[in-house]
N, C-alpha and C positions, 0 to 999 in steps of 0.2 A: 504493499499499500504506499509506503514512504517513498520507495523507488518510482512508482507511477506517479505520485504527486510531484516529485523532484523533476521528472522528465516533462510532465505538463507545464510545470513552472518554467523550466529551461525553454520549452518551445515558445511559450507566451512572451518570455523575455526577448527571445531572438526576434519573434515576430514584430514586437513592439519597437525593438532597436532598428529593425529593418525599415519599418514604417517612419521612424524618426529620421533615418539616414536618407531616405528617397527625396524628400524635399531639399535637403542639403546638396545632394548629388545633382539634382536638376537645376538649382540655383548656381552651382559651381560651373555646370556645363555652359550656361548662359552669360557668365560674367564676362568672357572675352567678347562676345557680341555686344554687350552693353557698353563695355569699355571702348570698343571700336566706334559705336555710334556717338558717345559722349565726346571723344577727342576730335572726331571728324566735325561735329556740330560746333564744338568749342573754338577750334583753331580757324575754321571758315568763318565764324563770326568775328573773332578778334581781328582777323586780317581782311575784314569787309568783303568776303566772298572771293578773294584772290586764290585761295587754296585749291578751289575746284574749277578755277578758270582753265580755259583750253590751254593757255600758254604755259601753264604749270604742270601739264599733263606729263612731259618728258622728265622733268626733275623727279617726280613722284615714281615713275616707271623705273628710272635708273636706281633710285634708293631702294624700292622694292626688289628689284633684280638681284642686287649684290647680297642683301641681308637674306632673302629667301633661299638663295643658292647656298650661302654658308649655313643657314639653318636646317637644309635638308641633310647635310652630313652630320651636323651637330645633334640631330633628333635621335639618332642611334646611340651616341655617346651618353646622352642625358637619360635615354631610356634605361640604360644599364646602370644609372646612378653615378656616372662619372662626369668629368669636366675637361675640356680641352681649351686651355689658355694659349695655345700656339697658333691658332688659325690666322690671325692677322701677320704673324712672323712668316709662316708658311706661304701665304699669298704674297708677301713681299719678296721673298726668296725666290719663289717661282717666277715672279714677274721680272726680276733681275736676270735669271738665267734665260728666261724666254727672250729678253731684249738681246743678251749676248748671242743666242742662237739665231735670232732674225738677222743679225748682222751677216751670218754665214747664208742662211736661206730662210725667207720668210715663212716658208712651210713648216719649217722646224719649230717655230715658236710655240704653237699650241700643244704638240706632243711632248715637248721639254717641259712645259708648265704642268702638265697633267702627271707626267712621270715623276717629277720632283715632288709633287703633292702626294702621290701614292707611297714613294719611298720614304719620306719624311713621316707619314702617317703610320706606316708599318713600323718604323723605328720607335715611335711613341708607344704604338700597341705593344711590342716586344718589351720595352723597358717596363711598362706597367704590368703586362700579363705574365711574363716570363720572370722578370727581375722583381716583381712585387712592389714597385715603387708607386705610391699613390698617385693617381692620375694628374691631379693639379700640380704636384711637385714635378713629375716627368715633364709635362707640358710647358710649365714655366721655365724649366731649365733649357728645354729645346728652344723656346722663344728667345731666351738670352743669347744661346749660341747662334741662332739664325740671324739675330740682329747684327753680330759681329761678322758673320759670313757675307751678309748683303753689303756691308760697308767694303769688304774686300773685293767682291764681285764688281761693285760699282766704282771701285777705287776712289772712294769718298766723294764721288760726283754723281752724275746722271748718265744714263745711256738712252739715246734716242732711237726710235724705230724708223725703218724705211718709210717713206711718205705713202707708198702703196698700200701699207697695212692699216692706215687710218680709216679706209673705206670699210673695214671689218666692224667698226663701231656703228652698226646700224640696229634700228629698232626691231626689225622682222628677225634678224639673227638671235637678238637677245630673247625676244619673246619665245621664239621656237625652242631656244636652249632651255629657258625656264620652264615651259609647259612640258618638255620631255623629262627634265629632271623631277619636276613635281609628280608626274605620272609614275615614273619608275620608283620614285622614292615612296610614294603612297602605297603601291603594290607591295614593294619590298617590305615596308614597315608594318602593314596590316594583314598581308595574307602570305607571306613566305616564312620559312623556318628562321631566317636571320632577323626578322622584325620580332616574331613571337618569342624567340629565344633571348633577344635583348631585353624584352619586357620581363621576362622570367627572371633573368639575372638581376634586374633592378628590384624586382618584388622580394626576392630571397635567394641569394646566391647558394646557399647550402642545399636548399631544395632543388635548385636548378642542376647543380652537380649531381645529386642523387637521382635526378630524373634522366640523367644521360646527356645533359647538354654540354657541349664542347665549349666551356666558358672561355678558355684562353684563346681559342680560335675566333670566337664571336667578339671578344674584345679587340683583337688585333684588327679584325674586318671593319669594326666600328670606326676605329682611328684612321684606318685607311679611307674610309668613306669621308671623314672630315678633311683628311688631306687632299682627296681628289677634288672636292668641292672648293677647298682653298685654293687649289691649283687653277681651277676654272675662274674663280674670282680674280686671281692674280693676272691671268691672261687678259681678261676683258678690261681689267683696270689699266694695264698698260697700254692696250690698245686705244682705250679712250683718251688717255692723257698724252699719248705718243712718246712718253718717256718713263723710264723705271727710275724711282728715287727711293731714298732710305724710309720714306713715310708711306710708301705704297702698301695697301692692306691694313693700315693701322686702325685698330678698334673694330675689326671685323668680328672677333670672338665675342665682344660685349654686345654688339648689335644683334648678332645670331642668337646669343644666349637670352637677351631681353626679349627678342621676339618670340622664343619658344615659351618663356614664362608668361608673357602678356597673352599669349595664345591659349594658355591653360594647361600647359604641361608641367607636371611637378618636377622640381629639381631632384627630387629623390628617385625619379623614374618610376619604373613598375608597371602594372597593369593598366593604370589609369593614363598612361601616356598616349596621346592621339596625334596622328600625323597632321590633322587639320591645323594644329597650333602653328605649323610652319607658315602657312599662308596668312591665316588671320593675324598673327603676330608680326609678320613682316610688313603687312599693310599699316598696322598701328605704328610701328617703329618709323616707317616712312613718313606718315602724316605727322608724327610728334617732331621728327628732325626737321622736316621741311616746314612745318607750321612754326616752330620756334625760330627758325632762320628768317622767314618772312616777317615775323613779329618783332625782329631786331634783337633778339637775345644773343649775347656773345657766346663764344665757345666755353668759357669757364661755367656760365650759367647752365648751359645745355648739358655739360658733364655733370653738374651738380644734380639736375633734374633726373638725368638717366641714372645715376646713382641712388637717388631716393626711390625712383620706380623699381629699381632692381631689388632693393630691400623689401619694398612692400609685396612685389610679386613673389618673391621667395617666401615671405611669411605667410602669404595666401595660399601658395602651391604646395608647400611642404607637407609630405605625407607623414604625420607624427607616429604612425604605427611602424615605420621604417626609418629607425634612428641612424643607419649608415648612410648618410647624405652623399658623401663622395667616397667611393671605394677605391 
């Protein structure tokens, strides 16, 4: 009799808890959309309708393009509960080597940038997964090393591209690249073993190991994904500006991370990670940056606002049932 009563009480408690959690989950799922609407209306209002003006379309598209591509790769790392602070440095290094390669043959620029991103990403993954170095330490160290290497490659100056390559900076190519990456990323994240195993690692790594997940392999692949997308960003950044500099790619990792968090992805990763966060968050970051610039806010103020938003987004998205935020 006691056991039956206890079982009934447990079922009632579980049902009550589930009913109480349902509205929270529903609200949490819609917060990114509400946030997008709010910042869109706010910045369009304070800028007297100039934010959505036709002449501001391309700046918004460019900002969304770079942030969304970076977030595509970062999504897999975040889903595993890890962080990659080297994305901006990887993009800069890829851009510098791509510019060098373009001096030999313009057709070498893109393959070199992608290969550099993949190799550096693989090194990050190996250092983290095989040598058991925490992801934020491994990628921070890589960021510092690449910063020095970029200066060596650039010889403390700039490298210009052949003028013929400037035509590669066109809207159709960018939109096509972005659509393909978003489609491939969404399929891989939501429907393939790679994405499902990444979320399993973020939920509980011990359980993932016991379930037969190749954790080390998945971690290395996730960092290769961030490296590849950083290489793509580096290539398009250098094509757009026509020259590789020491600041190319700067801030990419924070824009991508902010985009994912604003889009509703928990920084602790796990089963609640959704790929839709990539696009929603990237649009929000683009509007935020573009809106603040049009409003006349300086770089320091913008960095302050981004920092505050990052803290708030982490506080809202952190899954407190998973205490290992960064593995």
